[in-house]
N, C-alpha and C positions, 0 to 999 in steps of 0.2 A: 801529251793529251787529247791527238785525235781530233783538233780543231781548226785544225788550217785543212784549206781547198786551194789549189793549185788550178789558176786554168791559164790558159795558150790564147792565142790567138783573137782578145779583143779590142776593140779596138777604143782609145784613147780619146775622139770624139763623141762626148754621151754616155756611150754605152758604157762606160767604166765607173761614173758616176750613178747609170740607172741601178749599175748590176750593188754596190757599193748602198745605194739604197737599199734593195733589196735585201740587201744582208740586213741594214738597220733594222731594218722592221722586222725582220722573223725575229722569236724567240729564242737567243740563243743562236744568235746569225755564228759560221766561223771567222775566222781573219780568212783573206783570199788576199793570193801572192800570186797576181800577172806576171809574165812573162811571154812572151815573143811576142808583145804586143804590136798592133799592126802599126808599121812603120816603122818599128826599131827589133835590133838584132838581139836574135837568144841573148838573156843575161844582163839586160838591162832592164831591171823590175821594179815593181811596184808593189808593196802591203797597205791593204788596208783592216779598218776593220780588230788594228791589232788590241785593243782590252774592249773589246765592246762584249764583255761578258762579265758576272762576280769572280767566274774561276780564273782568268787571264787577268782583271785585275789585280785581286790577291798576288799568283804568280809574278807579274811584274813590282809591288812593292813587299816582295817579299816576307808572303804572309801566309799562313791558314788558307787551305780554299773551298773549303768549309764551315765557313762561315756565312750567316745570318746576313740581310745588309745591313741593318742596324750592326750586327756583331763585327763587320766588316769595318764601319765607319767607326767603332771603340777603336777595335786593333790601330786602326792608323790612327784617332788623336792619340793612343796609348804612345805609339810608337815616334811620333811626332814631339809630344810632351816627354820622352827621354832620350828622344834624341842629341848623338854627340854630334856636330861639326866638327866634316872631315872634308880639311881641305884638297884639290884634285892634285896629284900628283906631277911633273914634268918627264917629262920622255924623248929623248929624241928621235925614235922612229916610232914605226904601227900602222897599220896596214891603208892607215887614211893616201900615208903615201905613198903606196903601190901605182897614181896616175896622175901624174901631177900638170895643169896647162894653165901656160901664158899666154900673153901677148898675143900673137897672129894664128894660136891654136887655141883658141877661147871658144868655144860650144855650145850656150847653155843648155841647146835643142835636140842635146841628145840626150836626152834626161825623157823618162817621158810621160811630162807633165800632161794630165789630162784639161780635158775643157769637164769640169763638173757636170755643170747643171746650162739647158738651152738659153736662157735670158746671159751668161754670165760675161762680163763685157772679155775675155780670151782666157786664156791658160794660166792655171797657179799652179807653179810649183810649191809652194812654200804654201802645206793644211798642218803636215803631221810633223814642222819641224821648230828649233828653235833659231831666235834670232840671239844670239853676244853680241854684249856695247859692253862700253867702259866710259866711263866718263873721263874730261879731259883735265882732270885732277888727283884724283886719286887710283885707289887697284880696284874697288868695288866692279866690278863681275857683271854686270845683269844676263838670265838669259829667255826669254819673252817667247811668246807665241806668237807672231804677227805673220798675217798674209801675206801672200810674194808672190807678183803678175810675172810673168813670164814674157818680157816686151819682145827682145831679142838677142840676138849672140853673145851678145855683151850687156844688156841692162833687163835690169829686175823693177817692179814698181815697191816700194816700198814706205805701207800702211798703216800706220800706226794708231791706235786710239788717245784720245787727249786722257794724262794722267798717269799712263803707263810708264811705266822705270825706262824703256828704252827710247822710248818719246823725250825723255826726260833728258835722257844723255844725250842725244841728235838734237833737242833744241839749244842748249849746252855746248856744244860745238858750232852751230848754225849762228847763235848768238852772237859768236868770238866773231862770225864771221872765216872760218876753220869744215872742213871736211871732215862726217863724221863717218871712221871708217871699222866695220860691223863684218862681223862670219857670222854666213849661214849655213846651219848645220841645218839638214835635208831630207838624212837617211839617218838612224842611232839608237841604242840603244831606245826601247818606250817610256821605262825608266826618268827620261830625261823630256820628253814631251811629258809625260805627266807631273810630272814637278814646276819647267817653263811655261805650263799652261794656265797654275794654279798662282796665287796674289799669295805669295813670303811679304814679311817684312821687308821696308826701306833697307836698303843697305845689309842686307844679306842676301849672302849668291847662292843658285841654285846648285853650283855646283859641290859646295860643301852641301846642302842637303841631300845629293843624290849619295854621295859619299855616306853619311852616314845611312843614309836606307840603307845600303847594298854593302855596309860593313867592312867598307873600304875607299877609299879612295882610287877617284875616278884616274885613269891616265892620260893627261894632255898632252898636247904638242907646242907650241908659240906656230901660229898661221905665218906662210913666208912673206905674203904682205902687208896683213895686219897687224901680226905682233900681239892676238892675242889670243888664248887657250883654248883647243882645240882641243875633242875627244881623240885622243889615236885609235881607237878603230870602228868612229863613225862613217859610214856607208860612203855617202857624199858631204861633201863643202865648197863653198861657195865664198871668194873673199873679196871685198871691193869698197866702194867710201863713195857717201852721199854727200852733194856737195851743196850749198843752199842757193837759193835761188834756180833749182834744177829739177824743174816736174815735166811730168808727162799726165796723162788723161789715167786715170786709173780705177779698174772699177765698168762692172757692180760687180756685183759677186752676192751668191745667196750666205747671209750668215746665218749664227750663229741663235738668232730669234725667228729664221724660218721666213725672212722675208727679205727684199730688197731693197734694205731703206740707207745706204749709204749712195745710191745713183751712183752716180760717174762723175770722178773732179782732178785736179792738179795734185799733185802727190809727190813726190821727192821721190828721185831714182837713186838706183844702185849701180850703177858703175864697177864692172866685173874686172876683175885685177888676177887673182889664180880662183881657179878648179880642180878638188882635188876629187876624186873617190877613189873604193876598192877595185880589185876585180869581182866582177861581175852584183855593180853594184843595186842596189834594194831603197829606192823613193820611198818615204812611209806615210800615207796618205792619214788625212784624220779631218775629211770636208765637213764640214758644216750643214747646216738646213734646218727642212723643220722636224717637230720632234718626234719620233724619236732616233738619235744619232749617235754614232759611237762618243764623240768628244762631248757632249750632255752627260752620256754616261759613266764613262771615268770620273772629266770632273766633279759628278755628284759626289762620288765619295771624301772628294780628299778636297772640296770646298765646305762639304757638312761638317768633317772631321777638323778644317781648320778653327772654322767658326767656333765651333765646342770648344773646342782649346782657348778661344781666346773670350768666350766669357769665362769661365776658370780661372783665367787668368787679372780677367775684372773681377772676382771673386764673386759673379755671380751663382751665390750653391745651387744643389740637386737639379742641376739641369742632369735629363734622364733618356736626354736624343736630340741631335740634330737634324735635318732631311731638305738640301736643296735642292730638288727633283729635276730630273732630267727635260719636265715638261719646263720649267720656265729658263732651258738651257745653264741650270745651275749657279743662275743667277737673279733672274726675276721673283720667285718662290722661295722662300725661307719659312722652311716648316720648324717648330719648336715643343719641348713638350718637358714640363717641370713637374717635380712634389711641390706644392706652394707651402712655405715655411708661414709666409707673413704678410697684411695687405704691403699689397703692389707690386711685388715677384715676380708674376711673372709677367708684366706692364715693364719691369725691370729689363728684364729677362731679352724681350721683346725688338726693344728698343736700343740694346746695345748691339744687339746682333746687326738692326739695321746699317749701322756708321761704324763697325769694326772693323780693322785692317782688308777682314775675308769676305764681310757681306757687303761694302758699302757699296760696290759698282754695279750702275746699274737695278737695284734692287726696285723689287714694287710695293710684294705682300709680302710682309711678317707675322708669320699666322704660329700664336701660342697654346698650346691645348696639355690637360693632364695625363700625367705618366701613365696612368692604361693602355693610351690612344696607341698605337702603331704608326707613326705618323711616314710610316715609306708602304701604306696603300690606302692608297686614295678614299675607295668606300670609308675606312676605319676615319682619314683625317676631315673630311666634309660631311659624315656623319657628326662629329662634333662640334664643324662647324655652322651647322644645322638647327641643331642641339642644345648646342652652350653658350654660343651667342645672342645678342642683339645689337638689329643695324645701330640704333643711338648710344646704347651704353657701352657699346664695345667696340668702337674703327674714332682711331683715334688719326690725322692725318703729317706729318712734316714735309713741309714741303723745301724745297733748291738744294736741294739733295744730286753728287753726282751721279752722274747718267753718261750717256754714249750717245756720238752719233748715227749708230748702226739702231740705237730705238726705232721702231715704224714709227710711232704715236711725237717723235719730237720731227716737227717739220724743219725740210732744207733749208741750214741757214741758221734754224735757230741757236740756244747756247745748249750744252747737255747735260741741262738742268730737269729734274723730273719730281714727282713728291714717292712718300711711302706710303701704304698702310697699316697701322699697324694693328691686329685683331685679335683679340683675347677672344679664344674659345674654351675654358675652362668653365668649369663651377667656378661660381662666386665664389671669392674669399672668406668670406660676413655671414654667410648660410651652408660652406661648405658642408657641413657634416647632415643638414638635412636638403639635401639635395634629391631629388627621385634617384631612385637605386634604378643600378644596369636590367634588364630583364635577360634571363641567358640561362643554361648552366657554369657553375661558379671552372674555371679549369682543372684544377685537376679531375674531377669528375667527369669535362668532357675526353680530357685526353683518355682516360682511362678505355671509357663508350668505341673511342674511336681505335684504341689498341683491339680492344673485342671486335669489333665488327667491319673494319676499313676495308678488310682483304673481300669481305662481301660486296658492300656495297660498292667500292669503288674501284674493283681488279676487271 
């Protein structure tokens, strides 16, 4: 596609992070493959911004690359709504077994984990990977994207926000006084990251969704230590276990809100038991930060599609679009467009979006507007907010909702709770037909004029 650049000789200490920030902020910034990283031999590589453009998100999700932003959201919704869950297929061999290390040969420092930002508390090897877990009493396998800090040769940090499925699994083991075995897939098909980094219903395995999206079962091997299913063609996998009451100071880390909100605190560790990687391995990086950044960009499309699907599953009619913009980390802002069919329709849609499975975590502002507004266009969206809402009449607040310690507005040590603002930026239903008309040419005439004159005006 012409969207990859190869850089040689960059420094893992801050320089790779700064380059990543530059490509995140550049319109249609390329994916970047780092090789010959300072202090590392050729072939120990790092890929960033793998899904940083609309075309690369579409490619990853096996969808057409010529769609508009809302067209891509709708295509993802359609795919998810009609998905055939396809469990993984267990195989005995795969490229991930080309190099296997255990015991005294374990050394996680062979991989070029960056120190992404100056104030980070260390090097983070896990930003674009997934943590694979399952509960002690069933076979449900979860894949979640949680940050992983490199402590030393055989020890990793293991931070997971409260309420996430991987944390629920870990707490089940710790509650019994038992270790929690995990497999960390740190380089793999970006599709696995795209699915693992979004909210799926409880007890639905991300592996099954990945198989459904790609149209065939993902091949997995059984981990030699964890016995967990591991992608057979993964680049890098680390197995280990976390024990109750074994912690080390973790963080700080520049998170998806754009702040160092989680500070430094004791968190569980993973003692490494097995390291596996294919020849010339590629570590996948997807570091968050102040928007815009890649992780929020690709999550916006999948999160929006999932909320839209869940609104329809809840019986909300005539939802015309959902957009969780990257500016809110694909979490704190949710924009909806609806064609109002009855009194209270807009409020109903916004309330459900604020608490459905895909929209509940760390939401803050849910703004609902009419179907004529392009909710992916901030100018259009805020024009609607400025002209179709009244602060006293249009805003409702819900309290004590699910948030995160990573929210910079929650004081350290306070419960992870926040409030939600439900904002109706719609023409009032009770006098919608009498609402003032919009200034400007109609779309059909404007398109015709554009066709005639745009080359002279803009080329």
